[in-house]
N, C-alpha and C positions, 0 to 999 in steps of 0.2 A: 514854872521852869526856872532853872538856875543859870541859864546862859542867855545872853541877848546879842543879836547881831545888829549893829548899827550901820551907818553909811560905810560903803566900800568893804563890807565884810569884817569890820572891826568886831572883836569878841570881848565878852566880859563874863566871868564866872564868879558867883557869890560863894564865898567860903565861910569858914568858921571864924567869926570876929574879923572879917575883912573880905577883900575881893582881889582878883587878879584880872587884868585886862591886857589885850594885845591890840595895838593900834599903830599903823604907819611904821612898823618895824621896831616899836618900843613896847616893852613889857612894863606894866605898872602894878606893883603889889601895894595894896592899901591895907593897913592893919589898924585896929582900934581896940585897945585894951580898956577894961572897965576903969573909969576914973582917970584915964589918960587922953591926951590929944591924939587925933588921927595922924598916923605916919605914912608917908608914901616913899616907896623905893622904886626908882626907874632903872631899867636895864635895857641896853640896846641888844636886840636879838642877834646881831652879828657878833657880839662879844660872848655869847653863850657857847660854852664848849660841850655841854650835855644837859639832858633833862632827866628827871626822875619822877615817875608817877606811881604812887601806891594807891590803888583804888580803896575806897572806904567799904566797910562791911556793915552788916546790920548792927554789930556791936561796937565797932571802932571807926573813928574818922580816918580818912586817908590823907594824902598830901600830894602836892605838886612842888617840885623843887627845880631851880635853875642853877647849873654849875658854871662858874666863871674861872678864867685862868688865874692861877696864883692863890686860889682859895680852896681849901678842902671842903667837901660837902659836910653840912651839919649832920652829926650822928643822930640816929633815932633814939629817942628817950623811951626806955622800957618802963612798964608799970601799968597798973590797972586803969589809971585815967589818961595816960599818954598814948597807950595803944600802939607804940612803935612809930612815932612821928618825930620830926625835928622839933626843937623847942620853939615856942612862940616868938622868942627874941631873934630867931634866924631871919635876916632880912630878905633872903632869897627863896623862901618857901612859904606855903600857905596850906593850912589844913582844910580839907573839904569833907562835906557830908556825902553820904551814899547817893543822894539824889543828884549830885553834881559830877558823878563819875564820867558820864558820857561827854558832858560839856568840857570837863577838864582834859579829857583825851583829845577832843577836837582842838582845844587851845594849844596843847603840847604839840600836836601834829602840825598846826599852823606855824608855831615857832620853829620847829625842826625844818620845815620847808623854807622858811624865811632865812634861816642861817646857812642854807645851802648844803 
């Protein structure tokens, strides 16, 4: 399974070359590129102005993206290998596999509920 619930209902979803977790009102996106150090991006759920979830299919990865005030959402990269996702360098999104669709939907719903 690609999600895990820890104490107090905290959530974690394993994505493509990274993960996203939601704990105590904070979203943490962790990304690891080949040959690079792991990077973490923390976002307060109260600061999120919107969310985007594109479910993965059998052929293409999907993504989860968090929108913040004053920053435009990263555009989807088109092409055979990108499959319509934001670039890996976008700190506010994470690509997901098809097996993580349900877990990502649950995480997005929890963030939406937390931001009021």
